[in-house]
C-alpha positions in Angstrom: 0.0 0.0 0.0 1.5 3.4 -0.9 1.4 6.4 1.3 -1.7 7.9 -0.4 -3.8 4.7 -0.1 -5.8 3.8 3.1 -8.1 0.9 4.1 -10.7 3.0 5.8 -14.2 2.6 4.5 -16.9 5.2 5.2 -20.5 4.0 5.6 -22.2 7.3 5.2 -24.5 6.1 2.4 -25.8 3.3 4.5 -26.4 5.5 7.5 -28.1 8.2 5.5 -30.4 5.7 3.8 -31.3 4.0 7.1 -32.3 7.5 8.5 -34.1 8.7 5.4 -31.8 11.7 5.1 -30.0 13.4 2.2 -26.4 14.6 2.1 -27.8 18.2 1.9 -29.8 17.7 5.0 -26.9 16.2 6.8 -24.6 19.1 5.7 -27.0 21.7 7.2 -27.3 19.7 10.5 -23.6 19.1 10.9 -22.4 22.4 9.6 -20.0 20.9 6.9 -20.3 21.7 3.2 -22.0 19.2 0.9 -18.8 19.1 -1.2 -16.7 18.0 2.0 -19.3 15.4 3.0 -19.3 14.1 -0.5 -15.5 13.7 -0.5 -15.9 11.9 2.9 -18.7 9.7 1.6 -16.9 8.7 -1.6 -13.8 7.6 0.4 -11.5 10.4 -1.0 -11.1 12.2 2.3 -7.5 12.2 3.6 -8.5 13.2 7.1 -11.5 14.1 9.4 -11.5 16.4 12.3 -12.6 14.9 15.6 -15.1 17.7 15.9 -16.7 16.8 12.6 -16.8 13.1 13.5 -18.4 13.9 16.8 -21.1 16.1 15.1 -21.8 13.4 12.5 -22.2 10.9 15.2 -24.5 13.1 17.1 -26.7 13.9 14.1 -26.8 10.3 12.9 -27.1 8.8 16.3 -24.3 6.4 15.8 -20.8 5.6 17.1 -17.6 6.1 15.1 -17.4 2.4 14.4 -20.8 2.6 12.6 -19.5 5.3 10.3 -16.0 4.0 9.7 -14.3 0.6 9.4 -11.0 -0.8 8.2 -11.2 -3.0 5.1 -10.3 -6.5 6.1 -10.9 -5.6 9.8 -13.8 -6.6 12.1 -16.9 -4.4 11.7 
């Protein structure tokens, strides 16, 4: 694996679908732009602030492990 690759998978689509929420709605509730959430959702984010992760978990009523997992790891 090169330095730019990672094995973290983001399950934002699954959580949004389960809650009947759109990315735009989530953006408004979390206070993060739709573009930045889209980058995260599509697995192209290189980092995430703990404050953003905290807010996502609060709004989606989930734990970080529900939102993120490591490919090949336990989920």
